[in-house]
N, C-alpha and C positions, 0 to 999 in steps of 0.2 A: 503591539499585540500583547495582551496580558499573558502571564505565565500559565502553564498548563501542568496538570498533575501527571499526565501520560504523554509520552513522545508522539509526534505526528505519525510515525510508523505504526505504533500500537493502535492508534485511533483508526488508521486506514486498514490495519489487519481486521479489526472488529467490524468495520464497514463491509469489507469483502466477505466476511462470514455472514453478515446480515443479508447480503445480496446473493447468498447460496453459491459463492464461487469457491469456497473451501470450508474447512471445519476447524474447530477448536482442537488443538493437538492433544489435549487431555482426553478426548473422547475416542481416540484411536480409529477414527473413520478416514475415508478417502480424502486426499488433498488437504492435509493439515496446513494451516498458515502460521508461520513462526515470525518473530521479530529479531532482527540483528543476529540471528544464530541459525546455521544451516546444518541440521543433523544428517547423519549418513543414511538413515532410514526414516520413512519409506523413500522409494525412488521418486515418486510423483508428489511434489509439494511446492508450496509458495513461501517465499521469505520477503518480508517488507523491511527495508532499511531506511534510516534517516539520512538525508544528503543535504547539500547546500541549498538554501532557499534564496528568495529574492526580496530585497527590502525595496519597498515602493514609496518611501518618503515618510512623512509624519503628519498627524493631524494637528493643525495649528492650535486649536482651543485647548485640547487635552495634553498635547505633547506626545501622545501615544504613537509609536512606530508601527507602520503598516507593513507586515511581512507575510509573504506566502512561503510556507515551510516546504522544504524539498523531501521527496521520497522516491525510492526506487523499489519497484515490485519485480522480484525475480521468480521466474517459473522454471521448475526443473522437472523433466519427464524422461521416461525410459526410452522413448523413441521420438523422432522429429515430429510426426503428425500429432501425437498426444500432447507434447509440450507446446507446439504451435497453436493448437486448438484452444488449450486453456489460456495461453497468453492472449490470444484474440478475444476470448470471452471476457477477460479482465479488462482489456483495451476498450471494448465495446461498452462494458458496464461503467467504466470511469467516464466515458463520454456521454452516455445517454441516461444513466440511472442515478447520478449524484447531483442533487440540487436541494440544498437546505436539508440534508439528511442528518437525522439525529442518531447519535451513537452513544450507547451507555456502557461504561466500563465500571463495574462495581457500583459505587454511589455517585460517580462523576458522569455528567452528561455533556456531550460535545455536539456542536453543529458543524457539519462539513458543508460549507456553502457551495464550493465547487472544487473540481480537480482539473488542472490544465496540464495536459501532457506535453512534454518536449519531444517525445519520441514514442514510437510504439511499435510493436515488439521488435527489439534488436536482438539478432542471434549472437550469443556469446560462444557459440561452438559447443564442443563436447568437453565434458570434464576428462582430464587426461587419464585418471586412474579407473574410471567407471564407464566412460563412454555415454553417460547420460547427457541429454541435450539441455541447454540453458538459454533462456530468453529474458530480457529486461525491458521494463517500461519505466521511463523517467518522467517525473511530474512535479509540479508544485501544487500546494493545497491551501486553499483559504478556509480556515476553521477557527473555532473559538470554543473554549470551555464555558458552559453556562452555569453549572453547579459544581 
């Protein structure tokens, strides 16, 4: 797989924004989606992390390695029903709405061919200091930067 300007987590963040599952944190709206950083506020938010992917071999003619990049989508909410509902909405969207989806970040364009979940939603319990509820969804992503 060729190199990319943005991390897979960043691409998935903007994909989730385009699917209306959350918002750009700079806009100050509900359900901001962050990458690799979980701010203390607001209580209800989504964070996408890069995780281990899966290498599926190599294309013989080009020598290109075929890899599905790993991501974890973490949902945090003030109460269990709110966090669960948002995690389920993300889960459903990843399963049903991602197919050759184009994502633009600045001047770069990516195609997200598919997202294959390894789990979906896993309860991580409550944050010890705040009692906010956490759920995670683990997946691998087939994607490519086109420009």
